[in-house]
C-alpha positions as CSV (number, residue, x, y, z in Angstrom):
1,X,-0.1,-0.1,0.0
2,X,2.7,2.3,1.0
3,X,4.2,2.0,-2.7
4,X,0.6,2.6,-4.1
5,X,0.7,5.7,-2.0
6,X,4.5,7.1,-2.7
7,X,4.8,6.3,-6.2
8,X,1.2,6.6,-7.7
9,X,-1.2,8.4,-5.8
10,X,0.9,11.3,-4.2
11,X,2.9,12.5,-7.5
12,X,-0.7,13.3,-9.2
13,X,-2.5,15.1,-5.8
14,X,0.9,17.2,-5.5
15,X,0.0,19.0,-8.6
16,X,-3.1,20.4,-7.1
17,X,-1.1,21.1,-3.8
18,X,1.5,23.2,-6.1
19,X,-1.8,25.1,-7.4
20,X,-2.9,25.5,-3.9
21,X,0.4,26.8,-2.7
22,X,1.0,29.1,-5.4
23,X,-2.7,30.4,-5.2
24,X,-1.9,31.1,-1.5
25,X,1.3,32.9,-2.1
26,X,-0.7,35.5,-4.3
27,X,1.2,34.1,-7.7
28,X,-1.9,32.9,-9.3
29,X,-5.5,34.2,-8.7
30,X,-9.1,33.1,-9.6
31,X,-8.8,35.2,-12.9
32,X,-6.1,33.0,-14.0
33,X,-7.7,29.5,-12.6
34,X,-10.5,30.7,-15.0
35,X,-8.2,31.2,-18.1
36,X,-6.7,27.7,-17.7
37,X,-10.1,26.2,-17.0
38,X,-11.1,27.8,-20.4
39,X,-8.2,26.3,-21.6
40,X,-8.6,22.8,-20.9
41,X,-12.6,23.3,-21.6
42,X,-12.0,24.5,-25.2
43,X,-8.8,23.2,-26.1
44,X,-7.2,20.3,-24.0
45,X,-10.3,18.4,-23.1
46,X,-11.6,18.2,-26.5
47,X,-8.3,16.4,-27.6
48,X,-8.2,14.2,-24.9
49,X,-12.0,13.0,-25.2
50,X,-11.3,12.5,-29.2
51,X,-7.9,10.5,-28.2
52,X,-9.7,8.0,-25.5
53,X,-12.7,7.3,-27.9
54,X,-10.5,7.3,-31.0
55,X,-8.0,4.8,-29.5
56,X,-10.3,2.8,-27.2
57,X,-9.9,-1.1,-27.3
58,X,-13.9,-1.5,-27.4
59,X,-13.6,-5.3,-28.5
60,X,-11.7,-5.8,-24.9
61,X,-14.3,-3.9,-22.6
62,X,-16.6,-6.0,-20.5
63,X,-19.6,-4.6,-20.9
64,X,-21.4,-6.8,-18.0
65,X,-19.0,-4.8,-15.8
66,X,-19.9,-1.3,-17.5
67,X,-23.5,-2.0,-16.9
68,X,-23.0,-2.7,-13.4
69,X,-20.6,0.6,-12.9
70,X,-23.1,2.5,-14.7
71,X,-25.9,1.6,-12.6
72,X,-24.0,2.7,-9.4
73,X,-23.0,6.1,-11.2
74,X,-27.1,6.7,-11.6
75,X,-27.8,6.0,-7.8
76,X,-24.7,8.2,-6.8
77,X,-25.9,11.0,-9.3
78,X,-29.6,11.0,-8.0
79,X,-28.9,11.0,-4.4
80,X,-26.3,13.9,-4.8
81,X,-28.4,15.8,-6.9
82,X,-31.7,14.9,-4.6
83,X,-29.4,15.5,-1.3
84,X,-27.8,18.7,-2.6
85,X,-31.3,20.1,-3.9
86,X,-33.6,18.9,-1.0
87,X,-31.4,19.3,2.0
88,X,-28.9,22.4,1.4
89,X,-31.5,24.1,-0.9
90,X,-28.8,24.3,-4.1
91,X,-29.8,25.8,-7.0
92,X,-30.4,23.2,-9.9
93,X,-27.8,23.5,-11.6
94,X,-25.3,23.5,-8.8
95,X,-27.2,20.3,-7.4
96,X,-26.8,18.6,-10.8
97,X,-23.0,19.4,-11.1
98,X,-22.6,18.0,-7.2
99,X,-24.5,14.5,-8.3
100,X,-22.2,14.7,-11.4
101,X,-18.9,15.1,-9.0
102,X,-20.0,12.0,-6.9
103,X,-20.9,9.8,-9.9
104,X,-18.3,10.5,-12.4
105,X,-15.4,10.2,-10.5
106,X,-11.8,11.9,-11.3
107,X,-10.6,9.0,-13.3
108,X,-9.2,10.5,-16.4
109,X,-7.1,12.8,-14.1
110,X,-6.3,11.0,-11.3
111,X,-7.0,7.2,-11.3
112,X,-5.5,6.5,-14.8
113,X,-2.2,7.9,-14.6
114,X,-2.1,6.7,-11.0
115,X,-3.1,2.9,-12.3
116,X,-0.9,3.2,-15.7
117,X,2.3,4.0,-13.5
118,X,2.0,1.1,-11.0
119,X,0.4,-1.7,-13.2
120,X,1.0,-0.6,-17.0
121,X,-1.0,-0.3,-19.6
122,X,-2.4,-3.4,-20.4
123,X,-3.7,-3.8,-16.8
124,X,-5.9,-0.7,-17.2
125,X,-8.4,-1.9,-19.8
126,X,-11.2,-1.7,-17.4
127,X,-10.3,1.8,-16.3
128,X,-10.4,2.5,-20.2
129,X,-13.6,1.2,-20.5
130,X,-15.4,3.2,-17.7
131,X,-13.8,6.6,-19.3
132,X,-14.9,5.7,-22.4
133,X,-18.7,5.0,-21.5
134,X,-18.8,7.9,-19.0
135,X,-17.5,10.2,-21.8
136,X,-20.3,8.7,-24.2
137,X,-22.9,9.0,-21.6
138,X,-22.7,10.8,-18.2
139,X,-20.5,13.7,-19.5
140,X,-22.4,14.0,-22.6
141,X,-25.3,14.0,-21.0
142,X,-24.0,16.6,-18.1
143,X,-22.6,18.9,-21.0
144,X,-26.1,19.0,-23.0
145,X,-27.9,19.7,-19.3
146,X,-25.9,22.3,-18.5
147,X,-26.6,24.0,-22.1
148,X,-30.0,23.5,-21.8
149,X,-30.2,24.9,-18.3
150,X,-28.0,27.8,-18.9
151,X,-30.0,28.8,-22.1
152,X,-33.4,28.6,-20.3
153,X,-35.7,30.9,-21.9
154,X,-33.8,30.6,-25.1
155,X,-35.5,29.1,-28.2
156,X,-35.2,25.3,-29.2
157,X,-32.9,26.1,-32.3
158,X,-30.5,28.3,-30.2
159,X,-29.9,26.2,-27.3
160,X,-29.4,23.2,-30.0
161,X,-26.9,25.3,-31.7
162,X,-25.2,26.0,-28.5
163,X,-25.4,22.2,-28.0
164,X,-23.9,21.1,-31.3
165,X,-20.8,23.9,-30.9
166,X,-19.8,22.7,-27.6
167,X,-15.9,21.6,-28.2
168,X,-15.7,18.4,-25.9
169,X,-18.8,17.1,-27.0
170,X,-17.9,17.9,-31.4
171,X,-14.8,15.8,-30.2
172,X,-16.0,12.9,-28.3
173,X,-18.7,12.4,-31.0
174,X,-15.6,12.2,-33.8
175,X,-13.5,10.0,-31.7
176,X,-16.3,7.9,-31.3
177,X,-16.9,7.7,-34.9
178,X,-13.3,7.0,-35.6
179,X,-13.2,4.2,-32.7
180,X,-15.8,2.4,-33.8
181,X,-15.0,2.3,-37.6
182,X,-11.3,2.1,-37.6
183,X,-10.4,5.0,-39.3
184,X,-6.8,6.1,-39.3
185,X,-5.4,8.9,-37.9
186,X,-2.8,11.0,-39.6
187,X,0.5,10.6,-37.5
188,X,0.8,14.4,-37.4
189,X,-2.4,15.0,-35.9
190,X,-2.1,12.2,-33.8
191,X,0.9,13.7,-32.0
192,X,-0.7,17.1,-32.1
193,X,-3.9,15.7,-30.0
194,X,-1.6,13.6,-27.8
195,X,0.2,16.5,-27.2
196,X,-2.7,18.6,-26.1
197,X,-4.7,15.7,-24.3
198,X,-1.5,15.4,-22.0
199,X,-2.2,18.9,-20.8
200,X,-5.6,18.4,-19.7
201,X,-4.9,16.6,-16.3
202,X,-2.4,18.6,-14.8
203,X,-3.5,22.2,-16.0
204,X,-6.9,21.2,-14.6
205,X,-5.6,19.9,-11.4
206,X,-3.6,23.2,-10.7
207,X,-6.4,25.4,-11.3
208,X,-8.3,23.2,-8.7
209,X,-5.4,23.9,-6.6
210,X,-5.7,27.8,-7.2
211,X,-9.6,28.1,-6.5
212,X,-8.9,26.1,-3.5
213,X,-6.5,28.7,-1.8
214,X,-9.1,31.2,-2.4
215,X,-11.1,32.8,0.5
216,X,-14.8,31.7,0.1
217,X,-18.2,31.8,1.9
218,X,-18.2,29.6,5.0
219,X,-21.7,28.7,4.8
220,X,-22.8,25.3,4.0
221,X,-19.5,23.6,5.6
222,X,-21.7,20.3,5.8
223,X,-22.4,20.2,2.3
224,X,-18.9,18.8,1.0
225,X,-18.3,16.9,4.0
226,X,-21.8,15.1,3.0
227,X,-20.5,14.5,-0.5
228,X,-16.9,13.1,1.1
229,X,-19.4,10.5,2.9
230,X,-21.2,9.5,-0.2
231,X,-18.4,9.3,-2.5
232,X,-15.6,7.6,-0.6
233,X,-17.7,5.3,1.6
234,X,-21.3,4.6,-0.2
235,X,-20.0,4.5,-3.8
236,X,-17.2,1.8,-3.3
237,X,-19.3,-0.1,-1.2
238,X,-21.9,-0.3,-3.3
239,X,-20.0,-1.0,-6.4
240,X,-18.5,-4.0,-4.3
241,X,-21.5,-5.4,-3.6
242,X,-22.6,-5.6,-7.3
243,X,-19.1,-6.2,-8.4
244,X,-19.2,-9.4,-6.1
245,X,-22.5,-10.2,-5.1
246,X,-24.4,-10.0,-8.6
247,X,-22.0,-10.1,-11.2
248,X,-19.2,-12.5,-9.9
249,X,-16.5,-10.5,-11.8
250,X,-12.9,-11.5,-11.8
251,X,-10.4,-9.7,-9.6
252,X,-8.4,-8.2,-12.8
253,X,-12.1,-6.7,-13.9
254,X,-13.1,-6.0,-10.6
255,X,-10.4,-4.1,-8.9
256,X,-9.2,-1.8,-11.5
257,X,-13.1,-0.6,-11.9
258,X,-13.2,-0.3,-7.7
259,X,-10.2,2.0,-8.1
260,X,-12.3,4.2,-9.7
261,X,-15.4,3.9,-7.3
262,X,-12.8,5.1,-4.6
263,X,-11.4,7.8,-6.4
264,X,-12.1,11.6,-5.7
265,X,-14.9,13.5,-6.6
266,X,-14.6,14.3,-10.6
267,X,-12.9,17.4,-11.6
268,X,-15.1,17.6,-14.7
269,X,-17.8,18.8,-12.6
270,X,-15.6,22.0,-11.1
271,X,-14.6,22.5,-14.9
272,X,-18.3,22.7,-15.9
273,X,-19.0,25.0,-12.8
274,X,-16.7,27.1,-13.7
275,X,-17.5,27.3,-17.4
276,X,-21.3,27.8,-16.9
277,X,-20.6,30.4,-13.8
278,X,-22.4,27.9,-11.1
279,X,-21.1,28.5,-7.9
280,X,-17.6,26.3,-7.0
281,X,-17.4,26.6,-3.5
282,X,-18.5,23.3,-2.4
283,X,-18.0,21.2,-5.4
284,X,-14.3,22.7,-5.1
285,X,-13.9,21.4,-1.4
286,X,-15.8,18.2,-2.3
287,X,-13.0,17.6,-4.5
288,X,-10.1,18.6,-2.2
289,X,-11.7,16.7,0.8
290,X,-12.1,13.1,-1.4
291,X,-8.7,14.1,-3.0
292,X,-7.2,13.4,0.5
293,X,-9.6,10.8,1.5
294,X,-8.9,8.9,-1.5
295,X,-5.1,8.7,-0.7
296,X,-6.2,6.2,1.8
297,X,-8.9,4.4,-0.1
298,X,-7.2,4.3,-3.8
299,X,-4.3,3.0,-2.1
300,X,-5.9,0.2,-0.3
301,X,-8.0,-1.1,-3.4
302,X,-4.7,-1.0,-5.6
303,X,-2.9,-3.1,-2.9
304,X,-5.8,-5.6,-3.8
């Protein structure tokens, strides 16, 4: 477990810690974090989404595992949304993103690099499968939902036009088409997209650290704490119960998927909150607290 913590989990977590430290010193501020987030949303994330789906080994995916995991995501999304909306009276867009933060864990930017570092690329196919499914279903649906809610009162054509111009959504559609039909990608473009995709994780984690260093409203302190319990306790237990009791998955499939369930709240929710001007204090702190807690939970699962 100590090896997994020191050589896989902490190095990735440290990127956000550097952003936090430099934000506290005043080297970077909220406006810079917003600019970094916009870079990720408009450029780096589309490149990452395209590369993941274009190169996903679809034939190797365990769709039984994917169905079980998606079921846990639906439960966690619904629970997080209802809890934030009914108990803490959050507005509908913030509640939706808090639900997304719990369901869509930080697998692309946190779990995948950790698992690849520890076990190599051949062992992380279940994680890549979950990432691909989430990109196609959960993240795409959330992008569409945010566009609809942000354009409330606008005409159908205007809202649809904004959805169809959403950069990550466009890139994922093209990546999926390339992956399904096995279309060749020009080498130069592949190098270009890979370089951009590699920036998404560190830049967004760094921006998150900056945001967390800023002073925020001290109210609703228990909201992110409640999100921590749902993400790091309820979600892994639910996933373990389904994977073992209902689906009887083999350890080589179950354990990587369990790493995803035990991961921090998804940074994609934070990125969307900044992009759509949604309140970010609870989302950012839920991600921060679960990132600290997941130092233990991911290390425990990785050591199975």
